[in-house]
N, C-alpha and C positions, 0 to 999 in steps of 0.2 A: 471573738475580740468585741469589748464592751465600748459603747460610744464614748467612755471618759478616755479608755486605753486608746482607741482611735484618734482622739483629740489631741492627747498628749504628743503621740507620734507625729501626727500631721503638724503640729507646732514646731516639732525638733526639726522637721524638714523645711520649713518655713525659715526659720533662723539660719539653717544651713545655707539655703539658696539666697539669703540676703547678704551673705559675704560675696557674692558674685553680680548680683542685681541690687545697686544701692539705691535708697530713697524711693522705693516703690512698693511700701508694705500693702497699701490697699489693693493694686493691682495683682500682687503676688497672693493676696488672700484670695480674690476673686477667682482666680486660675486654681488655687487649690480646691475651692469650694466645686469648681466645677469638675475636678478629677474625683471627689469624694462623691458627686452626685451622680457619676456615672455618664457624663455627657461632653461635648465637645465645646470648643472654646474658640470665638473669634475675636482676634486682636486687631482692632481696625484705629490705625494711627499712622503718624508720618514716619519717614525713613530714620532709622540712626538711633531709635529711643529703646534699644535693648529688647526687641520682640524675639529674634532669634536667640539670644543670650538667654532669655527667661525660658524658652522651650527646652533647649539644650541643658539647663541647670535643673529643670524639673525632672527630666528624664534621668539625670545622673544620680540625684540624690534619691528619687525613689527607685532606683534600680531596674529602671525598665530600657528596653531595647530603643534605640532612637534612629530615625531617618528623616531625611529631608527632600521635598520635592520643590525644585523652582519651577512654578507655573511660568510658561511662556505661550505666546499664541501658536507654536507650531507642535506643543505637546499633544500626544495622541492617549486615548483612552488606556491604550495597551501599555503605554510608558508608565502607568499609574497602578493597574490591577495585576499586569504581567500577562504573557502570552505564551502559547504552546510553540515549540520549535523542533525542527526535524535533527534527532540524535544519529549522526552517522555510524557510531558505533553499535547502537543497538537496533537501529533501522525503525524506529518508532518516534512518534511525536510525544514531547517531553514538555510538561508546563514549567514554565520559568516563572516563579513569582516575582511581582512588581514590589515597589518600596511600600505598598499598603501593608504588607505582611510584616507589622512591627507593631511594638506596644504604643509607642507615642511617635506620631507622624507630625511633622511641621509642613503644613501646606503654605508654601511663602508666595505671597502675593497672588491669592488665587483668582483674584479678579482680572489675571492678566490672561488667562487661557478662556477658548471658547468654550460655550453651554456645554456642548457634546463632552469635553474632557471633565468639566465640572461635575456633570450627571454621574459620571463613574464613581465619583464620591458619595452618591447617595445612598446606594445600598450598602455599601460599608459603613456609612455613619449611621445607617438605621437598623441595620440588622447585623452588622459584624461579620459580614460573609461576602464573599466575591464570586459572582457567576460568569465563567469564561466557556464558551463552546458547550454550553448545556451541563456543566458541571459545576456544582457549588462547593466552594471551600471557606471553611471557617478561618477568621482571622485570630491570631493569637489575643488571649485575654489577660489583661485588660486591654482594649484599644481605645486611643485617645487621639482625636484630632485637633491640634491647635493650629488655626488658619489665619494668616495674615493679610490684611487688604490695606492699601492706601487710598485714603477718604478724599484725597483733594486731586490727583493726578489721574485724568479721565482718558487722555490720549492712549489709545492701544488697549483698552479695558473692556471688560464685559460684566456688566452688573449681575450681582448676584440675582437669580430668582427668588420670589419671595418662598417657594417650596424648599429651596436650599437653606435660605436664612432661618427658616424655622426648625431645622435639624440642629442649630446650635442651640446648646442650653443657654449660654448667655454671651454677651458681646462686652469686651473690656477695651478701655480707652486708657492709654498710659500717660500721656501728656508730657511737657517739658518737666525737667527737674527744677524746684527752686535754686535761686543762686547759691544758698547754703549748701545743700545737697550736692549741687553740681561740682562745688568745689570740694567738698569731701570725696565725691567718687574720683576727681581728678588725683588727689592726694593719695588714696587709697590705691590707685593704680601705679602711681610712682613708687610708693613704698613696696608694693608688691615685687616690682621689677620683673613683670611677667605680663603677658596681654591678658590673660584670665585668672580667675582663682581656681585652684584645684579643690573639687568639692569632693566630700566624702559621700558614700553610698549608705543611706541610713534603711532603706527597704527592699523589699523584693516585690515582682510581680504579685505572688500569692498573698503577702501581708496587704499590698494595695486593695486587691479583692476583699479581704476581710475588712478592711477600713470601710468600704463601700457597704458590705453586708451589715454593718453595725449601725447604719442609718435606719435600718427597718426596726430596731428597737427604740426609735425616737418618737415619742408621743406627739399628735398633733389633735388639739382641741376641736370640737365641732363649731366652735366661734371663729376659730381661725380658718377652718375651711371655708365656712361663710363669707369671711373677709376676703380670701383668695378669690372667691366667686364674684364678689361684689367689685374687686378690682378689674378683673378679667371683663365683666360686663359693662363697667365704667369705659372701657376702650371702645366697646363696639357702639356706645352711644353718645361718646364725645363729638361734639360738631366739629372738632380740627381733624378727626381721623377719620379717613374714608373707609379703612379695613380694619376691624379691630383684631386683639390677639386670638389665636385658636385655643381650643381646649389643651393643646399640648402646651401651651404657655403657663396655663395654670398648673399642670403636672411639674413643670420645671420650676416654678417659684415654690412649690411645696418641697421638692427634694433639695432646692438650693438652700431653703429656709431649715431643713432639717440637717443638711452638711453644716451649715454657720452653728445650729446648736451643739454638734458633735465638735467642731473646731473651738467651741466655747466651754467645752467638758459638760456640756447638759444632756440629758435625755428626753427633752421636752421643748417644744418651739414657743416663742413668745411672739407677740405682734411686732416687736422690734426686728427680730429676725426677717419677717416677711417684707416689712417697710423698707428695710436696708437694700433689698434685692430688686424691687420693683423695675428700676430703671434698668439694670443689666440684664435681667430676665425678660423684659416685655418690650423695651424701645425698638429692638430691631426685629420685632414680629408686626408691627401696625406700619399701615401705609397712610401718610399724611395727604390732606387734600393738596391738590397742584399748587393751587395760590399761594399755599404757606412757603414754598420754596422763594418766591420772589421777596416775601418779607423776613427771609432768612430765619425761620422758626424751625426748630429740628425737633425731631421725636424724643429726645431725651427730655428737652424742657417740657413738652406737652406731659409725658408720663409722670415726671416729678410733680408737676402742678395737678395732676389727676390723683396721685397718691397723696398728696397733702388734703385734697377735697373729700376723699373716702373716709369716713370715720373708722377707726380703729376699735376692735374690742377692748374692753376694761380689762386690765390685770390687777388681783387681788391677791393679798399673802395667804399663803396655805401653810397652816401650822403642823400639817402632816408630814411636810417634807422633813428629810434627814438633816442632822445637825451641821454636816458638813456644807450641805446647800444654803442651809439658813446663814452660814458665815458667808457666803458667797453674796446673798442678799442684802447683807450689811455694807458689802463694797459696790452695791448700786444693780446688782443682777433682778430681773424679775421672775415673779413666780408663774406658773402655767396659769391660765384663766380659769377661775373657779366656774364650775358648772352652774349654768343658770337654774332658779328654782322654778 
């Protein structure tokens, strides 16, 4: 599958999901970028904003198996990964897979379970496998975790450790709907005369893997690699940041930028792709200095200011591009940065 074909299919999936999740095109696009880039997504926001609906809608439209885990303080690691049990008929121990064995897992309120159970997700998220009783079992492909967390209710919660936060490719915040969109959402619900929209399945697990593979055909200029490195380095030198982004953050930013290029129908990355994803890709990977919490300064604001301060490489027209891409440029698209002399 070419990047252009993958982008067309991804846009059709987004259009279908927008029938169920109203007024959140930016959030939906970020989640789609995470799926295309082969990563996991953390949705951090208040209850009732459609996080569960979003995850279920992506699973339906992409044709992926879907399971949901409600994380609670009494949840055990075996409740997540599965455990062996004694089969009386055969007289043998048989492994019973847990809800991790699916394509798309919704880890609901992940910060409500103890660190031991949170850690049960680490191997699955990093290696797409589960090890129980010395036996390693592969998870289905693709395997995507969409985790939700409530950012303001701290009673009975366990903060995610930095090592686990770093496993999430990006963090998404949905926010409240503007009044006009909220009224539209209510009207659509009344006209539908059903709790939720019935979505069509537009893809398969194999096609999702093919869409992911198309990212490897997306070019990234050396100037853009240097730009990503400069952004990562700036997080480590910023006076308000105690711990900067890891090298995994740079890898995430590059892959997300490639996914954004595919979604836009391009096989090359522009500085705008990188700049648009700096906050979702890096803000959850940095640790601010403690005194900033008192001043109510959050990581999103610091990373956004940092992105404005790091100069981006210049983009110049390239007459060697094909005619169809030239027409895209006339509509405001940017060319790949030209090689420096």
